[in-house]
C-alpha positions in Angstrom: 3.0 -9.3 47.4 3.3 -12.9 48.6 2.7 -13.7 52.3 6.4 -14.2 53.1 7.1 -10.6 51.9 4.1 -9.3 53.8 5.5 -10.9 57.0 8.9 -9.4 56.4 7.4 -6.0 55.9 5.4 -6.2 59.1 8.6 -7.2 61.0 10.5 -4.3 59.4 7.9 -1.9 60.5 8.1 -3.3 64.0 11.9 -3.0 64.1 11.6 0.7 63.1 9.0 1.6 65.8 10.7 -0.5 68.4 14.0 1.5 67.8 12.2 4.9 67.8 9.9 5.0 70.9 8.1 8.2 71.8 6.2 8.9 75.0 2.6 10.0 75.3 1.5 13.1 73.4 5.0 13.4 71.9 4.7 10.8 69.2 5.6 13.2 66.5 8.1 11.1 64.5 5.9 8.0 65.0 2.9 9.8 63.5 5.1 11.0 60.6 6.4 7.5 60.0 2.9 6.0 59.9 1.8 8.8 57.6 4.8 8.0 55.3 3.9 4.4 55.2 0.3 5.3 54.3 1.5 7.7 51.6 3.6 4.8 50.1 0.5 2.6 50.2 -1.7 5.2 48.6 -4.0 5.3 51.6 -5.8 8.5 52.6 -5.6 9.8 56.1 -6.0 12.9 58.3 -3.7 14.3 60.9 -4.4 17.0 63.5 -2.8 20.3 64.3 -3.1 20.0 68.1 -2.5 16.3 68.9 -0.4 13.5 67.6 -1.9 10.4 65.9 -3.9 10.0 62.7 -7.0 8.4 61.2 -6.9 6.5 57.9 -9.6 4.8 55.8 -9.8 2.3 53.0 -12.8 0.8 51.2 -16.2 2.2 50.2 -19.8 2.0 51.5 -22.0 3.4 54.1 -21.0 1.0 56.9 -17.8 1.8 58.9 -15.8 -0.7 60.8 -12.8 0.6 62.8 -9.6 -0.7 64.5 -7.6 1.1 67.1 -3.8 1.0 67.4 -2.1 2.8 70.3 1.3 4.4 69.3 3.0 5.7 72.5 5.8 4.3 74.6 6.5 4.3 78.3 9.1 6.5 80.0 11.2 3.9 81.8 14.7 3.2 83.2 16.5 0.7 81.0 20.1 -0.3 81.8 20.4 2.7 84.1 19.1 5.2 81.6 15.7 6.8 81.6 14.2 6.7 78.1 11.2 5.9 75.9 10.6 2.2 75.9 8.0 0.0 74.1 7.6 -2.4 76.9 3.8 -2.5 76.5 4.1 -3.7 72.9 2.6 -0.7 71.2 5.3 -1.0 68.5 3.9 -4.5 67.8 0.3 -3.2 67.8 1.1 -0.5 65.2 2.8 -3.1 63.0 0.0 -5.6 63.3 -2.6 -3.0 62.4 -0.6 -1.8 59.5 -0.1 -5.4 58.5 -3.9 -5.9 58.5 -4.3 -2.8 56.3 -1.7 -4.3 54.0 -3.6 -7.6 53.8 -6.8 -5.7 53.0 -6.0 -2.7 50.9 -6.2 -4.5 47.5 -9.3 -6.4 48.3 -12.7 -5.4 47.1 -14.3 -3.9 50.1 -18.1 -3.1 50.4 -17.6 -1.1 53.6 -15.2 1.5 54.9 -12.5 0.3 57.3 -11.1 3.0 59.6 -7.7 2.8 61.2 -7.3 4.8 64.3 -3.6 5.4 65.3 -4.1 6.8 68.8 -1.7 8.7 71.0 -1.3 8.6 74.8 -2.9 5.2 75.7 -0.5 5.1 78.6 -1.9 8.4 79.9 -5.4 6.8 79.9 -6.9 9.7 77.8 -5.6 9.4 74.3 -8.8 7.7 73.2 -10.8 10.7 74.4 -8.8 12.9 72.1 -9.6 10.7 69.2 -13.3 10.5 70.1 -13.4 14.3 70.2 -11.9 14.3 66.6 -14.5 12.0 65.1 -12.7 8.7 65.3 -15.9 6.7 65.9 -18.4 8.7 64.0 -20.7 6.3 62.1 -18.7 3.3 63.3 -20.7 0.2 64.1 -17.9 -2.1 65.2 -14.5 -1.4 66.8 -11.7 -3.8 67.3 -8.3 -3.7 69.1 -5.4 -6.1 69.4 -2.8 -6.6 72.1 0.0 -9.1 72.8 -0.6 -10.9 76.1 2.0 -12.1 78.7 2.8 -15.8 78.7 0.9 -16.4 82.0 -2.3 -15.2 80.2 -1.9 -16.7 76.7 0.7 -19.2 75.5 2.4 -18.9 72.2 0.1 -19.8 69.3 -3.1 -19.1 71.2 -5.4 -16.2 70.4 -8.4 -14.9 72.4 -11.4 -13.1 70.9 -11.6 -10.7 73.9 -9.6 -9.1 76.7 -11.7 -8.1 79.7 -9.6 -5.3 81.2 -10.3 -4.0 84.7 -11.1 -0.4 85.6 -8.5 1.8 87.2 -8.4 5.2 89.0 -5.4 7.0 90.6 -5.5 9.4 93.5 -2.9 12.0 94.4 -3.1 13.7 97.8 -1.4 15.8 100.3 -1.5 16.0 104.1 -1.2 19.4 105.7 -0.2 19.0 109.4 2.4 20.9 111.4 6.1 20.3 111.8 7.6 19.8 115.2 10.9 19.3 116.9 11.8 15.6 117.3 12.0 16.2 121.1 8.6 17.8 121.2 6.2 15.7 119.2 3.2 17.0 121.1 3.6 20.4 119.5 3.1 19.2 115.9 0.8 17.1 113.8 2.8 14.2 112.3 1.9 13.6 108.7 3.6 10.2 108.9 1.1 9.1 111.5 -1.7 10.1 109.0 0.0 8.1 106.2 0.2 5.0 108.4 -3.4 5.4 109.3 -4.3 5.7 105.7 -2.3 2.6 104.8 -4.1 0.6 107.5 -7.5 2.0 106.4 -7.0 1.0 102.8 -6.1 -2.5 103.9 -9.3 -2.7 105.9 -11.7 -2.0 103.0 -13.8 -5.0 102.3 -16.2 -5.5 99.4 -17.8 -8.7 98.2 -15.2 -11.6 98.0 -16.8 -12.6 94.7 -15.4 -9.3 93.1 -11.9 -8.6 92.0 -10.5 -5.3 93.3 -7.5 -3.7 95.0 -6.3 -0.4 96.5 -2.7 0.3 97.6 -0.4 3.2 98.3 2.1 3.7 95.5 3.8 6.9 96.6 4.7 8.5 99.9 6.9 11.6 100.2 7.6 13.0 103.7 10.4 14.6 105.7 13.7 16.1 104.5 17.4 16.1 105.3 17.0 17.1 109.0 16.3 13.9 110.9 15.2 15.8 114.1 12.1 17.4 112.4 8.8 15.6 112.6 7.2 16.3 109.2 3.8 18.0 109.1 3.3 17.5 105.4 3.3 14.5 103.2 2.4 13.6 99.6 0.8 10.3 98.7 -0.7 8.4 95.8 -3.2 5.5 95.7 -3.7 3.0 92.8 -7.3 1.7 92.8 -8.5 -1.1 90.5 -11.5 -3.3 90.1 -12.7 -5.7 87.4 -16.1 -3.9 87.1 -16.8 -0.2 86.8 -19.4 -0.3 89.5 -17.0 -1.9 92.0 -14.4 0.8 91.3 -17.1 3.4 92.1 -17.7 1.7 95.5 -13.9 1.7 96.2 -13.6 5.4 95.3 -16.5 6.3 97.7 -15.0 4.3 100.6 -11.6 5.9 100.1 -13.0 9.4 100.1 -15.0 8.6 103.3 -11.9 7.3 104.9 -9.8 10.3 104.0 -12.4 12.6 105.5 -12.4 10.6 108.7 -8.6 10.6 108.9 -8.6 14.3 108.5 -11.0 14.6 111.5 -9.1 12.0 113.6 -5.7 13.6 113.3 -6.8 17.2 113.1 -5.1 17.8 109.8 -6.2 19.0 106.3 -6.1 16.4 103.5 -6.5 17.4 99.9 -6.8 14.9 97.1 -7.7 14.6 93.4 -8.5 11.7 91.2 -6.6 11.3 87.9 -6.5 9.1 84.8 -9.7 7.1 85.2 -9.7 4.2 82.8 -13.0 2.2 82.5 -13.3 -1.5 82.6 -14.1 -3.5 79.5 -17.6 -3.5 78.1 -17.2 -6.3 75.6 -19.8 -6.8 72.9 -20.8 -10.5 72.5 -21.4 -9.8 68.8 -17.9 -8.3 68.2 -16.4 -11.1 70.3 -18.2 -13.7 68.1 -16.9 -12.1 64.9 -13.3 -12.2 66.3 -13.8 -15.8 67.4 -14.9 -16.9 63.9 -12.0 -15.1 62.3 -9.5 -16.9 64.6 -11.1 -20.3 63.8 -11.2 -19.6 60.0 -7.6 -18.3 59.9 -5.8 -20.8 62.1 -8.2 -23.5 63.3 -10.1 -24.4 66.5 -6.9 -25.4 68.3 -5.6 -21.8 68.2 -8.8 -20.3 69.8 -8.4 -19.5 73.5 -11.0 -18.4 76.1 -11.5 -14.7 76.9 -8.7 -13.2 78.8 -9.6 -11.7 82.2 -6.9 -9.2 83.4 -6.6 -6.6 86.1 -4.7 -4.4 83.7 -6.5 -1.5 82.2 -6.7 0.1 78.7 -8.3 3.4 77.5 -9.7 1.4 74.5 -12.9 1.1 76.6 -13.6 4.8 76.6 -14.8 4.3 73.0 -17.7 2.1 74.3 -18.3 4.1 77.4 -18.8 7.2 75.3 -20.8 5.4 72.7 -22.7 2.5 74.3 -24.1 1.4 70.9 -20.6 0.6 69.6 -19.9 -3.1 69.4 -16.3 -3.6 70.4 -13.7 -6.2 71.5 -10.0 -6.4 71.8 -8.2 -9.5 70.5 -5.5 -11.0 72.7 -2.5 -12.7 71.0 -0.2 -15.2 72.7 3.4 -14.4 71.8 5.6 -16.0 74.5 5.8 -12.5 76.0 8.0 -12.4 79.1 8.9 -11.4 81.8 5.8 -9.3 81.5 4.1 -6.2 80.2 5.8 -2.9 81.3 9.0 -4.8 82.2 12.0 -2.9 80.9 13.4 -6.0 79.2 10.1 -7.4 77.8 10.5 -9.7 74.8 8.2 -11.8 72.7 8.2 -14.1 69.7 8.1 -11.9 66.6 6.2 -14.5 64.5 3.1 -13.5 66.5 3.1 -10.2 64.5 1.9 -11.8 61.3 -0.5 -14.0 63.2 -2.1 -10.9 64.7 -2.2 -9.1 61.4 -3.9 -11.9 59.6 -6.5 -12.5 62.3 -7.2 -8.8 62.5 -7.7 -8.5 58.7 -10.1 -11.5 58.7 -12.0 -10.0 61.7 -12.4 -6.7 59.9 -13.7 -8.4 56.7 -16.2 -10.4 58.7 -17.6 -7.5 60.8 
């Protein structure tokens, strides 16, 4: 198949996945579609009875190199309708990874190349499900790939690594006591506690040389009766840091603050932490392999510096769970705007073949 035909095939795959988004843990038809493509290509794979996603392999040898593609979409309001939407570009990632497989499958390979089509990246724990099912067993190097927004990478530039930040999400509830609006002294106002929490979060200071943030992202309090002072409230906090150890410090400070607010206002506060996503642990060796692949495929002028982003990705659980794994995620400039997770995100589709070719070269060189 000539390169123009390969590029058309990659674009056709993208158009299919873009038109058929499925949210985390419900990627049933997406998994079936990938399996059908692999069947047509004569590539062996295995699926799972209890989770979506699949793992495929090509090549021979004792060494195993792997690449991860996330396959889920977001649940998002688009044109007034709530629906699955590939505004994070996972449809593009599936297509680029399949494209890399297409570029490699007829080559003489002296190692195995494993393709991990992973569910539920947007939930922050799909990688853990794949790890539990042997996705990185015997794997020495792992690569990922992701389109980057225009403010991070311009069209035609490619980075050998994306340094994602760490993230943690807290959900909590205040248990105070309702009171009549005319008798506030008889209750314990949950809104007062929420305002205290907001001010406390804004007063957390760590080293100014570190990137971090914590902010309230949900508050639910009160009802239809405007003369009732609400005693209960629900809240959520989004916590992020560039480094895992800084995130741990933020977490500890927030928990200390919640305990102090409980004492100050005389209320019970319950909370739980959800969906921890670790920050990137980029391997210099894997990064160097990706850098050489970029240079070899498109020249020095395409190579961009590492991308530093406050966004997170569960790709990094693979290295947290297996510290010996050498991993990096390649960033592809694609004129992507207005931004990732925007309901009307668009990008230049010619970047799909660029990503596929660089990824194929990276896997060969690893």
